[in-house]
N, C-alpha and C positions, 0 to 999 in steps of 0.2 A: 558244576561239572556241565560237560558238555551238551547233556539231552536238557536239562532244567535251561542252560542259555538257548536252546532254539523253543522251546516253550515260553522263555522272555519273549520271544522276537516278535515270534509268532503273534502274541497275546499283544503287544505295543502295535504291532500293523495291523491287527482288528480295530483297536481303539481308534489309530490314527483313520480309519477309513471306514471309520463310524462314529468319529466327530465328538468322542472322546478323551482326546487325547488335551494336556495339559493350557497349550497354544489354543484351544477349539478351532480344529481344520477345517471344520463346516459352518465357521463362520459366515460366509460370501451365502452359502445356501440357507440360513437361517437367519441370518440378518439383512444381505441385500437382497433377496427373494419373496423376501414375505410384505404382508401388507402390514400396517398400522388398524388400530381398530375405527380411525377413518376411512377406512378403503386406501388410502394413499399408500403407492408402492415405494419404499425405504429406498430406492432408487431416484425415483424421481424428488423425495424429499433432500439427498446429497447433491443432485442437479440442480433443485432449485435456489439452493445456499451460497452453489458457486457461481448463478448467472449474477444473483442480489451483489455478491461480493466485488463482481466484473462489473456490474454496475454501479457501484459504490464509488471504486478504484477511475473508472473513466470521467463521470461526472467528477469527480473533488481535481483529477487532476488536471481536468480541463480548467476549472474556476480557480485553482492554483496559478495556474499560467493567465491566465485575464487578469488575474490581483498581482501577480507575485512580479511580474515584469513592470509596469509602471510604478511600482513602489520601490522595486530598485534603482530606478529613475529617480524618483524623489527622496530617495535614498541620498544623494546623491548632488541634488538641487543646490544651488547656490541659494537656491529663495530656502528663507530661516521658515517660513510658515507651508511650506514641504516638506522642509528635512526632520523639521521635528515632531509632527504627528506621526511622520511615516517611520522614521526612528523609534518612535513609541510604538505604535502596533506591531512591527516588528519582533520587539524585543519582549513585549508583554505575550504575545503566539509561542517564543522561543523558549521562554522563562518559565512560562506554569503548563501543568501534565493535561496532555492533549485529553486523557479520561475525565480531567474537570470542566477544560473547556464544550466538550462536548456536551452533559449533564447541563451546563448554564445555558447554553444556548438551546436546550430541548424545555427547561424547566423557568429558567430566568429570564430569557428574553421575552417572550411569549406576554410575560407579567408587565415587564416595563414597555413594549411598546404593544402590547393588547390583541395580538396576533397571535395565533394558533400553529403550531407548523407541527407537522407529521414526524413520527421518527426516524425516517429515512430523508425527507429533505434535511431536519435540522444533523445530522450526522453528518451528509455530503457536505453542508454549511459549513460545520467546526473542523473537517478533516482538509477541507477546500479552502481558508483559514490558515489552518495549521502548516499546509503545505506553500502554500505563497511566501510564510515567514521565511519560509528554508528558499523555495525558488527567490526571492528578491536577493535576497544574499550570494545565490549561486552567481544569479544574472552580474552581480556588483562586482563577482572575482571575476568572472568571465571577463567583462569591460574594462579591468584596472590591469588585467594581464595582457590587453596591448600597448604594445609600446605607445607614449603620447607623443612621440615625433609624429605618430601618424596622424595625428590629429590636428598638429601644426600645419601638417602638411596641406590637408586637405584645405585647412581655414586659408593658407596662401594662396590658393589657386582660385578661392572666393567660396567653397562648399558653407552653406551653411551647419550647424550641427546635426540638424534632423538628416540632412543630406551626406554630412560624413559618417554617422552613425549607421543609415541603412546600406551604405553604397561601401563602407572600405572597414568601418569597427565591425558591426553585427555578424557580416558573414564569416571574419575571422573569430570572434569572442564562442558564436554558436555551437566550431566543433568546439572548442574546449568547453563547454557546458555538457554536451551531450554525455559524457561518464557518469557527474554528479547527479545530473535527468535522470540517469537512468538510477543508482543509488537511491535516489529520493521515492522514484518509483516503485522499486522492492518494500521500501521502508512501507510506504501508504498500504501498498497489500494488504503488509502487515498488521497496519493500522485498523485498517477495516472488521477486524475480530472488534473491538471494542463497540462496534455496534449491537455488539450484543447484549450490552447492557444498558440500552431501549427498547430491547426486543424488534430489534431490525433482522428479517430473516437470511441475516449472511451463514458462510461455511459454517463458525464455530457454534451460531445461536441452532443451527437443523444437526447438525452431529450431538447436541445438547439434546435437542426431540428424539435423536435416534435411539439414544442412551437410554432415557425415558422408557422406549418401546423395548428394547433390545435386550437390555441388563448386560452391554458389553462394552466397557469403555475401555480399557484397554484395545480391542480390535480397532472402535472408530476411533478412539482420539490419535494412535498411531495411524491409519490411516489419511486423518487430516493435517497430522506434519508432514507426514510423504509426499501430501499434495502440495503442501505452502514450500514446501524441500525443491520438486521438480520445478514450480513453477520462478520459483524466486533465485537459485544456484544459479541456471543459465544468464539470468539477468547481470547480476554480481560477476560471472565470470567474462562476462562482453563487455562489461566496462571498465572491470582492469584492463583487459585487452586494446580497449580505446585508448586507454589512458598511457599504456608503451607505447601504441602505434603512434599518437599525437606526438610523446616528448622525445622518440624517437628522430620525427620528421623536423621537430623544433632549433 
C-alpha cells in the first residue's frame, strides 16, 4: 500500500545517507579519508601506487625503445652473427609469459651473475626487455612498409644506408609506427600490475594493502579498474584515429 511504500522509501534514504546501503555509499569517507595503523592517509597510499606505476611505465618504455630499435635493425641485417642472435632474443621474449620473465630476472639472474637487484629494477628490466621485443617487430614492420624503390633511389644519388634511413625512410616509417607504439604503451601500463608479485608498490599492490586495511574489495578493485580504463581507453582510441588518418593519406 501507499503508506508502506513511503515508509520503505524513507527508510532506504536514511540508510543511503548513513552509509548502510548494499553498495556502501560512505566508502569514500570510510576508506579514503581514514588512516591506516601506521598513520598513513589512504589517499596517499593510492597516489603513491599511481606514481610507482607511472615510473615503471616510463622507465620500461624508454628501455624498450633504446633496445628495441637496434634489435629491429639487427633482425633485418644481412650479417648472420647479428640476425640470428637478435631473432632468438625477440622470439624468446615474445614466446614466454611476462610473469615468468620477471620472476627469472629477479630470482635467477642474480644467482647467475652474482649481483642483487631490487624488485623495482628487476621489473623495469623485465618489462623493458619484453617491450623491446615487440618494439623491434613494430620497427621492422614500419620500415618494411616503405616502398623499396625509395631505398634504391637514395642509393642511386650516392646516399649510404645510414643516410637513407635517417633522411628518407625513418621520417616516413615513424609516422606509421606511432599507432602500434601507443598500443604497446597501453599494454605496458597493464603489465605493470605484475610488479605486485615481486612486492613493487604499484597500483595493484597498494590497492591490496588498502583492502587489507578497509576490508572493501568491491569498491577498491572497482576504482582500480576504472582508473586503468580512464588512462588506457583514450590511448587506444587515439591509436585507432591515427591509423584511420594515415590510411586515408596513404
